[in-house]
C-alpha positions in Angstrom: -33.3 -18.9 -59.5 -34.9 -22.2 -60.1 -36.7 -22.5 -63.4 -40.4 -23.3 -63.5 -41.2 -26.8 -64.8 -44.8 -25.9 -65.8 -47.0 -22.8 -66.1 -50.7 -22.8 -66.0 -53.6 -22.2 -63.6 -55.5 -23.9 -60.8 -59.2 -24.1 -61.7 -62.2 -25.0 -59.5 -65.7 -23.7 -60.0 -65.3 -20.3 -61.5 -62.0 -19.6 -59.7 -58.9 -19.3 -61.9 -55.5 -19.0 -60.2 -52.4 -18.5 -62.4 -49.5 -20.6 -61.0 -46.1 -21.9 -61.7 -44.8 -25.4 -60.8 -41.4 -26.1 -59.2 -39.9 -29.4 -58.1 -39.9 -29.6 -54.3 -37.1 -32.1 -54.0 -33.5 -32.5 -55.1 -31.9 -35.9 -55.3 -28.5 -36.7 -53.8 -27.9 -40.1 -55.4 -24.4 -41.5 -55.7 -23.1 -40.5 -59.2 -21.6 -43.8 -60.3 -20.2 -44.5 -63.8 -20.3 -47.9 -65.3 -16.9 -49.2 -66.3 -15.4 -52.1 -68.3 -13.7 -54.2 -65.6 -11.0 -55.3 -68.1 -9.5 -51.8 -68.6 -11.8 -49.6 -66.4 -12.9 -47.5 -69.4 -16.3 -45.8 -69.1 -19.1 -47.6 -70.9 -21.0 -45.3 -73.3 -24.6 -45.5 -74.5 -25.3 -44.3 -78.0 -28.6 -43.6 -79.9 -28.5 -45.5 -83.2 -30.7 -46.3 -86.1 -31.6 -50.0 -85.7 -31.8 -50.5 -89.5 -28.5 -48.8 -90.5 -26.6 -49.0 -87.2 -25.6 -45.4 -87.5 -25.7 -43.0 -84.6 -28.6 -40.5 -84.5 -28.3 -36.9 -83.3 -30.8 -35.4 -80.8 -32.1 -33.0 -83.4 -33.1 -35.9 -85.7 -35.1 -37.8 -83.0 -38.9 -37.5 -82.9 -41.6 -39.3 -80.9 -43.9 -41.9 -82.4 -46.8 -44.1 -81.3 -46.8 -47.7 -82.7 -50.4 -48.3 -83.8 -49.5 -51.6 -85.4 -46.3 -53.6 -85.9 -43.5 -51.3 -87.2 -46.1 -48.6 -88.2 -46.0 -45.3 -86.2 -47.9 -42.1 -85.9 -45.4 -39.3 -85.4 -46.3 -36.9 -82.5 -44.5 -33.6 -81.9 -44.6 -31.6 -78.7 -47.2 -29.4 -80.3 -49.4 -32.3 -81.2 -49.3 -33.5 -77.6 -50.3 -30.1 -76.4 -53.1 -29.6 -79.0 -54.7 -33.0 -78.1 -56.2 -31.3 -75.0 -55.0 -27.7 -74.5 -57.0 -27.2 -71.3 -55.6 -30.4 -69.7 -52.0 -29.4 -70.4 -52.4 -25.9 -69.0 -54.8 -26.4 -66.0 -54.7 -28.0 -62.6 -58.4 -29.0 -62.5 -59.6 -29.5 -58.9 -62.3 -32.3 -59.0 -63.1 -32.6 -55.3 -62.0 -31.7 -51.7 -61.4 -34.6 -49.3 -60.0 -35.0 -45.8 -56.3 -35.3 -45.8 -56.4 -38.4 -43.6 -58.5 -40.2 -46.1 -55.7 -40.4 -48.7 -53.4 -43.3 -47.8 -49.6 -42.6 -47.8 -49.1 -45.3 -50.5 -50.8 -43.0 -53.0 -48.4 -40.0 -52.6 -45.7 -39.9 -55.3 -43.8 -36.6 -56.0 -44.1 -33.2 -54.4 -44.0 -29.9 -56.2 -44.2 -26.3 -55.0 -46.9 -24.1 -56.5 -46.3 -20.3 -56.6 -48.7 -17.7 -57.8 -48.3 -16.4 -61.3 -48.7 -12.7 -62.3 -51.8 -11.2 -60.8 -52.6 -14.4 -58.8 -51.4 -13.5 -55.3 -54.9 -12.8 -53.8 -56.7 -15.9 -55.1 -53.7 -18.0 -54.3 -53.8 -16.8 -50.7 -57.5 -17.3 -50.6 -57.2 -21.0 -51.7 -54.3 -21.6 -49.3 -56.3 -20.2 -46.3 -59.4 -22.1 -47.4 -57.5 -25.4 -47.4 -56.0 -24.7 -44.1 -59.2 -23.8 -42.3 -61.2 -26.6 -43.9 -58.5 -29.2 -43.2 -59.0 -30.6 -46.7 -56.8 -31.3 -49.7 -57.9 -30.6 -53.2 -57.9 -33.7 -55.5 -57.0 -32.6 -59.1 -55.7 -33.8 -62.4 -52.8 -32.2 -64.3 -50.7 -33.1 -67.3 -47.0 -32.8 -66.7 -44.9 -33.4 -69.8 -46.8 -36.3 -71.5 -48.6 -37.9 -68.6 -51.8 -36.9 -66.8 -51.4 -37.2 -63.0 -53.8 -37.4 -60.2 -52.7 -34.9 -57.6 -53.4 -33.5 -54.1 -53.2 -29.8 -53.4 -52.0 -29.4 -49.8 -51.6 -26.3 -47.7 -48.1 -26.3 -46.1 -47.2 -23.2 -44.1 -47.3 -20.4 -46.6 -47.1 -22.7 -49.6 -49.5 -24.7 -51.6 -47.9 -28.0 -52.5 -49.0 -30.2 -55.4 -48.2 -33.8 -54.6 -48.8 -36.2 -57.5 -50.7 -39.3 -56.6 -50.7 -42.8 -58.0 -53.9 -44.0 -59.5 -55.8 -46.8 -57.7 -54.9 -49.4 -60.4 -51.2 -48.6 -59.7 -51.4 -49.7 -56.1 -50.7 -53.4 -55.6 -53.2 -55.5 -53.6 -51.9 -56.5 -50.2 -54.1 -59.6 -50.1 -51.2 -61.8 -51.4 -48.8 -60.7 -48.7 -48.2 -62.7 -45.5 -48.5 -60.4 -42.5 -49.5 -61.0 -38.8 -53.1 -61.1 -38.0 -54.8 -57.9 -36.8 -55.8 -59.6 -33.5 -53.1 -59.3 -30.9 -54.2 -62.5 -29.3 -53.7 -64.4 -32.6 -50.3 -62.8 -33.0 -49.3 -63.8 -29.4 -48.9 -60.3 -28.2 -49.9 -59.5 -24.6 -51.2 -56.2 -23.2 -48.1 -56.0 -21.0 -45.9 -56.1 -24.1 -48.0 -53.4 -25.8 -47.7 -51.1 -22.7 -43.9 -51.6 -22.6 -43.6 -50.8 -26.3 -45.7 -47.7 -25.8 -43.5 -46.6 -22.9 -40.5 -47.0 -25.2 -42.2 -44.9 -28.0 -43.0 -42.2 -25.4 -39.4 -42.1 -24.2 -38.2 -41.7 -27.8 -40.8 -39.1 -28.9 -39.5 -35.7 -29.9 -40.3 -32.8 -32.1 -39.9 -33.3 -35.8 -36.6 -31.7 -36.9 -35.8 -33.1 -40.3 -32.4 -31.3 -40.5 -31.0 -33.7 -38.0 -31.4 -36.6 -40.4 -29.1 -37.2 -43.3 -27.9 -39.9 -45.7 -25.2 -41.6 -43.6 -24.8 -44.4 -46.1 -23.8 -41.9 -48.9 -21.4 -40.3 -46.5 -19.8 -43.6 -45.7 -19.4 -44.5 -49.3 -17.7 -41.2 -50.1 -15.4 -41.7 -47.1 -14.5 -45.1 -48.5 -13.8 -43.5 -51.9 -11.4 -41.0 -50.2 -9.7 -43.8 -48.3 -9.2 -45.8 -51.5 -7.8 -42.7 -53.3 -5.4 -42.0 -50.5 -4.2 -45.7 -50.5 -3.8 -45.6 -54.3 -6.4 -48.4 -54.6 -8.4 -46.7 -57.3 -8.4 -49.8 -59.5 -8.9 -52.4 -56.8 -12.1 -54.4 -57.0 -13.4 -55.5 -53.6 -14.8 -59.0 -53.8 -18.0 -59.8 -51.9 -17.7 -61.4 -48.5 -19.7 -64.6 -47.6 -23.2 -63.8 -46.6 -23.9 -63.7 -42.9 -26.0 -66.6 -41.6 -29.5 -65.5 -41.1 -31.1 -66.1 -37.7 -33.1 -69.3 -37.6 -36.8 -68.8 -37.6 -37.0 -71.6 -35.0 -35.3 -69.4 -32.4 -37.5 -67.6 -30.0 -38.0 -63.8 -30.2 -37.7 -62.6 -26.6 -39.7 -59.4 -27.1 -40.2 -58.7 -23.5 -36.5 -58.9 -22.7 -35.7 -56.5 -25.6 -38.2 -54.0 -24.4 -37.0 -54.3 -20.8 -33.4 -53.7 -22.0 -34.6 -50.6 -24.0 -36.3 -49.2 -20.9 -33.3 -49.7 -18.7 -34.6 -53.0 -17.2 -37.7 -51.4 -15.7 -40.7 -52.9 -17.4 -43.6 -50.5 -17.7 -41.7 -47.7 -15.9 -42.6 -44.6 -18.0 -40.6 -42.4 -15.7 -37.4 -44.1 -16.8 -38.3 -43.6 -20.5 -39.1 -39.9 -19.9 -35.9 -39.1 -18.0 -33.8 -40.7 -20.7 -32.0 -38.1 -22.7 -32.7 -37.6 -26.4 -29.2 -38.4 -27.4 -29.1 -41.7 -25.5 -32.4 -43.0 -26.8 -31.7 -45.5 -29.5 -34.2 -47.5 -31.5 -34.1 -51.3 -30.8 -34.1 -53.7 -33.7 -36.1 -56.8 -33.0 -34.1 -59.8 -34.2 -34.8 -63.5 -33.7 -32.6 -64.4 -30.8 -32.3 -67.3 -28.5 -34.1 -66.9 -25.2 -31.8 -65.2 -22.7 -29.3 -63.8 -25.3 -28.0 -60.3 -24.7 -29.5 -59.8 -21.2 -28.0 -59.1 -17.8 -29.0 -59.6 -14.2 -32.1 -61.2 -12.9 -33.9 -61.2 -16.3 -31.0 -63.0 -17.9 -31.0 -65.7 -15.2 -34.7 -66.2 -15.5 -34.5 -66.4 -19.3 -31.7 -68.9 -19.2 -33.6 -71.1 -16.8 -36.6 -70.9 -19.1 -34.4 -71.8 -22.1 -33.0 -74.8 -20.3 -36.5 -76.0 -19.4 -37.5 -75.6 -23.0 -34.4 -77.3 -24.4 -34.4 -80.2 -22.0 -37.9 -81.5 -21.3 -38.3 -83.5 -18.1 -37.9 -87.2 -18.6 -40.9 -89.4 -17.9 -40.6 -91.3 -14.7 -39.6 -94.9 -15.4 -42.2 -97.5 -14.3 -41.2 -99.5 -11.2 -39.6 -102.9 -11.9 -41.8 -105.9 -11.2 -40.6 -108.4 -8.6 -39.6 -111.9 -9.7 -42.4 -114.4 -9.9 -41.1 -116.4 -6.8 -41.2 -113.3 -4.6 -44.7 -112.5 -5.7 -45.7 -116.1 -4.9 -44.3 -115.9 -1.3 -46.0 -112.6 -0.8 
């Protein structure tokens, strides 16, 4: 059985709920070892004393806070706990807010909360209260040596504690260059919006997370097996030249891409609805020349438009003037 990362209690008002904290996620990162490319030996990292150069064992390592240059206050785990016993043992709910009011950028890491001994009834009471109120509890909790802001969320039969980032940890978006909010300023027409909505409607389905998986990790492991089978375990694959990026000067034919996604029937919701789930594929919007990748009438129309854009009509040359003698006779 999974071991609890933290034991304490949820506290709000006079309510006290004993709980245990468990990580809600497990990572599946690629376990890659750093090697010396000269002989492919693993590279080790050692803990050493910077004055003597000698290696230090884990049992001889303590934590210290540098209060001035090269001067430290040694802090043991017990010191960190005694600094504020209540904070290290309590999930203190400060307020209840609407879940929609907390932006996604604030959410960090989810944990499962389970009731401790004798806490089943009050745990169930809080869970049902959160569910019916449609609120999340905003709390503070100390995990290890850091105090986190957290949101207590009701999820099915479980209360989930999701650590939140503090406001000063969220970067300001003012410096980022994004399209204007106004569709007119961005050059988006109502027809394009309706076609995009039809595409979204055709690709809408029930949330089934088990159908999604890390295909990149699987592809890397397939490549590993392929290299092992071919006895290429010590072969270093050199990088290929980077692909030429699409020129920003090329036109994004958004309407053509949407028509292609909807089966060439702009605005036809019925076509999107009848499309099967398996055949519906998301379309990546690339900068492409007008008319590229299209068929039929829409392709011909786009090509004609591209020609007109690429070759502007020449200005009509002024009529030549008649010689002076002819003008005189006239």
